[in-house]
N, C-alpha and C positions, 0 to 999 in steps of 0.2 A: 504494500500500500504506500503510494507516494504522497508526499505532502502537497504536491501540485495536482492531485487527482480529485475527481468528483467523489470517489469513495471516501477519501479523507475528509472532504468538506461535509460529508454526512456523518462519518464516524466521530469526528472530534466534538461537535456539539452534543451528540448523544452521550458520549463519555462524560463530558463536563456537566451536563444536566443531571445525570444520575449521580455523579460524584457529589453534587450539591445537595440533592434531596435525600439520599440514603442516610441511615444512621452513621454517625462518625466512626463507630467501631468497625464498620464494614468498608471504609474507604480504601484501606490497603488491599483488601481482597478484590474489590472492584477494579482498582487500577492494575493489579496483577493480571486479572483475567483479560482486561482490555489490552495490556501490553503483549500478552501471549497471542491473543487474537491478531493484533497488529503484525506481529512477526510471522505468524503462521499464514498470513495472507500471501506470502511469497512461496513458501514451501512448508507444509505442515510438519514434514518429517524432520526438518532441521531445528524444530523447537526442542527435539531431544538433545541436540548438541548444547544449546544454551542451558537446558535443564541439567545436563551432566556437569557442565562447568560450574553451575550454581551449587550443586550438591557437593562436588569435590572441594571447592573453596570454603563452603560453609562448614563441612566436617573438619577440614584441615585447620580452619581458624579456631574452632573449639579445642581441638587436640593441641594445637600450638600453645594456647593459653593455659591448658591444664598441665602440660609437661614443664618441669622446672630445669631438667638437665639440658644444657645447650645442644648436646649431640642429638637428642630426640627432637628438639625443636627444629634443628636444621634439617633433620631427616623428613619431618612432616612438610616443611617448606619446599624441599626439593621434590617431594611427591606432588605437591600442589602445582609447582612451576612446571615440572616435567610432564605431568599428565595433560595440563592445559596447552602447553606449547607443543606437545606431541599431537594433539588433536588439530591444532592450527597448522602444524607441519604437514600432516597427512592431506588435509583438504586444500592447502594453499601452495605448498612448496614441494610436495613429493615428485610430481612430474618434472618440475624445474630441476630438481636434484638428479633424477634419472636421465634427463636429456644431457646434462653436463657430464655425468659419468660416462654416458655413451660416447660423447665427443672425445673424452680423454682415452677411453679404451680403444676407439677406432684408430686413433693416432698410432698406438703401439701394436695394432693388428689383432686385438682380442675381440672375440664375438660380443656384440652389444646386447644390452638388456632390451628385449622387445616388448615386454609387458608394461603398460602404463595404467594408472588408476583412472584418469579422465573423469575426475569428480567435479561436480558443479560447485563452485565456491559459494558457501553460505553467505548471505548478505550480512554485513556488519560483524563478521566473526573476529576480525582484528580488533575492533573497538571494544566489544563486550569482554573478550578474552583479557585485554590489557586492563580493563576496569576491574575485573574479578581478581587478577593477579596483584594489582595495587593494594587491594584489601588484604590479601594473604601476607604481603610484605609488611604492611602497616601493623597488622596484628603481631607478626613475628618481631618487629621492632618495638613493640609495646607502645605504639603511638595511639592506639585505641583498643578498647576491649572487644572481644569477639561478640558478634551479634548472635543472640540465642533464638530470636524469632525468625524462623525459616521463611515465613511469608514476607516479612519486611526486607530480609536480605535478598530474597528472590526478586522483589520489586526493584531493589537497588541495581541489580545486574541487568534487569530487563525493562527498565522505565522507558516507555515507548517514544517520548519526544526525542531522546538522544541515543536510542538503542543502536541504530544502524550506521550512524556517521558522526557520533559525538555531539557535543564535547565529551571527551573521556573524563568522566567525573571521578573525584576522590571520595572515599568513604567518609572522610572528615567533613565533607560538605553535604553531599546528597543523602548518604545513609543517615546522617544526623537529622536531617529534615524529615526523612521517611519515618524515623523512630518517633517523631512528634506529629505524624500526619493527622491524628485525631484533634490536635489543638490548632491546626492551621485555620485562619480566618479566610474563607474563600471569597465571600461576597465583598470584595474590596474594589470599589469602582476604579481607583487609580491604577491598581495592579492589572485589572482586567483590560482597561483602556490601553495601558502601556504594552501589555502582552499582545493585544490584537494589532496595534500599530507595528510592533516588531514583526509579526507574522505577515502583515501586508507588505512591509518593506522587503522582507525576505522573498516573498512571491514576486515582487517587482524585479528584484535582482536576478531571480532565476528565470522567469518566463519572458520577461521583456528584454533583459540585457544578455544573460548567459546563453539562453537558447537561440537568440538571434545571432549572436557572435559565433556560435558553434556551426552555423550553416556555412559561413565563409571559411572558418578554420578547417572543418572536415573536408570541404571541397578541395582546398589547396593541399592539405597534408596527406589526404588519401590518394592524390595523384601528383605528388610534388615534382616528378621529372618533367611535367608539362609547364611548369612555371619558373619564374626567375626571381631575382633579388626583391623587387618591389612587392610582388604578391606574397612571397614567403615571409618577408619582414612584417607586412601588415597582418598576415595570419598569426605570426608569432606574438605580436603585440596584442592582438585580439584574444589569443589564447590566455594571456596573462589576465585580461579582463574577464574572460569567460570563467576560468577556474576560481577566481576571487569571488565573482558574483554567484557562481554555482554553489561552492562550498560555504561561502559567507552567507548566502541566502538560506541554505539549509540550516546553518547554525542559528541564524536569527529566527527562523520559524520554530526551531526546537526550543530556544530560550524563551521565545514569546509564548509558545503553547504551555510550557512548564510554568511560566509566570501567571498565566490565566488560572492555573490550578493551585497557585500559592507556593510554587517551588522556585528557588533561585539557582540557575545553573551558571557555571563559570563562563566568562567571555572567551571567545575563541579567536577573535580577530580585533585588531586595533590599528586601522589605517595602515596596512602593511606596505603599500606602495609610496608612503610618505617617509619611509625609513631612510636614515642618512648613512647607514652602513649595513653590511650583511649581518653583523651581530645584532644590530637594532631590528633588522627585518625579522629575525627569529624570535624576538621578543613580542612580535606583533602578529605573526602568521601561525595558524594552528597552535595556539598557545597551550591548549590542553595536552597535545602530544609532545611538544617541546619540553614542557615542565615535567611530563612523565619520564621522558628519556633522561632529563637532567637528574631527577630524584632517584630513579630506580636503575640507571645504567651508568651515566657519566660519573656521578659522585661515588658509587660503590667501586668503580674502576680506579678511583684515586683522584678524579677531577683534576684540579690544578695544584694539588698538594704535594706532588712527588716530582717536581721539576718540570722544566719547559718541554723537554723531549717527550716525557710521559704524558704531559698535557695534550700535546699535539697528536700523539698516537691515540689517546682516548677520544679526541675530537674526530679523527678519521674513523674509528670504530663506531662511534655513535651515529655519525651521518651515514656511514655505510649500512648499518642496521636499519636506520630510518628509511633509507632508500628501498631496502629489501622489504620493509614493513609495507610499503606502498604497493608493491607488486613483485611477483616472482619472475622478473625479467632484468637483464643486465642494464638496460637503459635507465631503469629506476635506480640501480646501484650507482651508475655514472652520475645521475642527477644529484644524488646524495654526496658523492665524492667531490663534485664541483663545488658544492656549498662548503664542504669541509676545507677545501683548498682556499676558497674565498676567505673563510673565517680565519684560517691560519695566517695567510698573507696580510689580512687586515690587522691581526693582532701584532704581527711583526712590525708593520708600518707604524702602528700607534705607539709601540714600545720605542721605536727609533725617534718618532716625533716628540714624545714626552722627554726624551733625553736631551734633545738638541733645540727644541723650540718651546717657548712658553705658551701655555694655553691662553687663548683669547676668545672672546665672544664671536661666534660665527655671524658673518653678514648674511643678508638675504641671498646674494649671489653665490656665496659659498655653500649655503644650505641647498640652494637649487642645484648647484653642480653635484654635490654629494648625492642628492636624491635621484638625479638623472643617471648618474654612474651606477648607483645601487640597483635601480630598476633595470638598466641595461644588462648588468651581470645576472640578475635574477631571471630576466627574460631569456637570455641566452641558455641558461640551464633548463628553462621550461621546454626547450626543443626536445631534450632527452626524455622529459616527462610526457610530452604530448605524442611523441612518435610511437609507432606500433612496435618497434624493436630498436636495438642499438644500431643495427645496420641502416635502418631507415633514418635514424637521427643523423648519422654521418652523411647519408645521401642528401638529406635536407640542407645541411650546412654546406656541402659541396655545391648544391644547386644554387645557393645564394651568390655564387660567383658569376652566374649568368645574369647579366645586367639588363638584358632586353628580351622581352617576349611580347608578341603582338596580341595582348589579351586585355580586355576591358574589365576592370574590377566590378563593373555592374553586371557582368555576365557570369559571375561566380556565386550565384545563389541569392544575392541581396540586390533588390531593386533600388532605385534612387530614393523612393519613399522609405524603404527599410533602412538604408544608410542614414537618412535624416533622423529616424526614430532612434537608431542605435547611438549616433553621435550625441544627440540631445540627451539621451538617458545617461550616457557616460559622463557628460558634463554635470548633470544633476548629482551623480554618484560622487564626482570629484568635489563638488561644492559641499555636500554633506560630510565627506571625510575631512575636508579642510576645516569646517566649522567644529567638528568633533576634536580635531587636533588642537585647535585653539581653545578647547574646553568651553565652547559655547553650547549651552544646553538648548538644543532644538525643542525638546519636550517642554521645557519651562517657557520658552518664547511662545510656543504654540498655545499653551494653556492660559497665557495672559490675554489671548484674543477672546472675542465674544463667542458665545455658543453657536450662533448661526454660521459664523465664519468657519469655525472648526469643523462643523458637520458638512459644510459645503466642500471643504478641502478633503475630508474623508471620502465623500461621494465621488468627487472628481478623480481622486487617486485610485479608487476602486474601479471606476470607469476606464481609466488609463490601462490598468492591469488587464481588464477583460478585453478591451478593444485592441490593445497593442501587444498582447501576449502571443507567443509562438505556439501553435498547436498543430498536431498532425492532421492528415486528411480526414480522419474520423475523430478528431479532437483527442487523439492519443497524447498522453503526457510523456515527456522525456525523463529518463532517470537522472539521478544526480551522479556526478563524476566519481565521488568518493564511495559510492555504493559498491564499486568493484574491489574495494580494498578491505 
């Protein structure tokens, strides 16, 4: 069930309505039932996987808390991590592993492995697996007590707004709120209004901007040998916009839907393309995953506590794993490694500058230069993310050396009208991000207006989404990019 589908437009109001009117003691059960129904709408059988992950981490959490000896606590943690990562490996990485083993064996003349699993990747498996594992690690570290209520813990793992594409929540945030679900004051006009506005903005990002940009991007990237520098450059820039609005749109809908029901999810994006460095970019992009890798991989590896060389090795490991987390293909690993190299070189540059130049306040032109350079670096790496394979990514970059192709950009899926809508929407997106960057509260400014004006804007914005959204020939909805991860 997609957020941008008619099914969800019917599902969500029903869930919220019953959530409001049922006795408080049944809220958790109702949300759990709704969450499993939401997930089973893709494939009922894969609900068994999320149930298995839930039961394993729930039992291991209790055992970890009960054991006092470190050796037993570590054994239980290894069991939790190993079983969950094992399930993830089988469904997401087994065929990738077999393919690469085959290539190595064929080089030395050994018969290859012919049997593959060819399993359909369960939607959101990487997200809920990491969320469940963070709970196991937090209990092991004694950062929080083990949850005894199986229903509340199961809801934490499967909470439908953020189940399939995040934000990857921490137990200290979401589980704590679920533990007090009976005391949540639901009928809060400000929360509901703010949540609905976030959902509308997310839908605008997805179906007006991201889905429109994807038409041009897919046309060029799926037949890149036919195009040259101009078309591929435009497609690459538009992919940066597409993935931001697609994933950021999903996150806004998820956060908004949770807010309507009285829950606060962590922010996942913070104007990423206004970043002034790669390090700054990763404080703004997919924040929940970045913080997850920082807390549960980078710091346990030693972080920056064991010298410069170890710090950079840890950075390479984390970004390599991050790339592999996104997909079982070498182009994703290359994408991650590009960012690791960017980050290391940026750190070396800053170390050099701090030694020989005094810090000074950046001028507007300096900030603009840094912002443009950072975006260019990020956008170049997106080529490896957007390409269907590592070979295709190299081919796309090579094709950018062809400076002339007799092709009109208006013949590549988007008409003049659609280009006008896309450019106008991107400008609106930029204005909103710049206002947020300057800590201007759009919500506060909006609420200072008269009621008739606010409702007029609501209706106009809803009309824009309906009229200018991209739909299939049968009003089919397009999936979100991060659902494949």
